[in-house]
C-alpha positions as CSV (number, residue, x, y, z in Angstrom):
1,M,128.0,74.1,-138.5
2,K,128.3,71.5,-135.8
3,T,125.5,68.9,-135.3
4,F,124.5,66.4,-132.7
5,I,122.5,64.3,-135.1
6,H,124.9,61.3,-135.0
7,E,124.9,61.3,-131.2
8,R,121.1,61.5,-130.9
9,R,120.6,58.9,-133.6
10,T,123.0,56.4,-131.9
11,E,121.4,57.0,-128.5
12,M,118.1,55.8,-130.1
13,N,119.9,52.8,-131.7
14,M,118.8,54.0,-135.1
15,T,120.8,53.5,-138.3
16,Q,121.3,56.2,-140.9
17,G,119.0,54.2,-143.2
18,E,116.2,54.0,-140.7
19,L,116.5,57.8,-140.0
20,S,116.5,58.6,-143.7
21,Q,113.4,56.5,-144.3
22,K,111.6,58.1,-141.3
23,L,112.4,61.6,-142.6
24,K,111.9,60.6,-146.3
25,V,115.3,61.8,-147.4
26,S,118.3,59.9,-148.8
27,R,120.9,58.2,-146.6
28,Q,123.4,60.5,-148.2
29,T,121.5,63.5,-146.8
30,I,121.8,62.0,-143.3
31,I,125.5,61.5,-143.8
32,S,126.0,65.1,-145.0
33,L,123.9,66.4,-142.0
34,E,126.0,64.4,-139.5
35,K,129.2,65.8,-141.0
36,G,127.9,69.4,-140.9
37,K,128.3,69.7,-144.7
38,Y,124.6,70.2,-145.4
39,K,122.4,72.8,-143.9
40,P,118.8,71.5,-143.6
41,S,115.7,73.4,-144.4
42,L,113.7,74.6,-141.5
43,V,111.1,71.9,-142.2
44,L,113.8,69.1,-142.1
45,A,115.4,70.6,-139.0
46,H,111.9,70.6,-137.3
47,K,111.3,66.9,-138.3
48,L,114.7,66.0,-136.9
49,A,113.9,67.7,-133.6
50,Q,110.5,66.0,-133.4
51,T,112.1,62.6,-134.2
52,F,114.6,63.0,-131.4
53,G,112.3,64.7,-128.9
54,C,114.3,67.9,-128.6
55,K,114.6,71.5,-129.8
56,I,116.3,72.4,-133.1
57,D,118.9,74.4,-131.0
58,D,119.8,71.1,-129.4
59,L,120.8,69.6,-132.7
60,F,122.7,72.4,-134.5
61,I,125.4,74.8,-133.4
62,F,126.4,77.6,-135.8
63,E,130.0,78.6,-135.7
64,G,132.1,81.4,-137.0
65,D,130.7,83.4,-139.9
66,E,127.4,81.6,-139.7
67,N,126.2,83.5,-136.7
68,I,124.0,86.5,-137.2
69,E,125.3,89.5,-135.4
């Protein structure tokens, strides 16, 4: 899974720590999300989209076997 969380976060001049506090998750969760190693719950994905003022689809791109056919 490819994410655009890092790009959105840096556009807003927000640190990983600030984002983690805002979302009430650990900084490690933000790191894993940015690297595409952690798939967020729908609730967390929604909170991310709200924080960045965008749609969930703008933050996550599913690749390969992850797509539903």
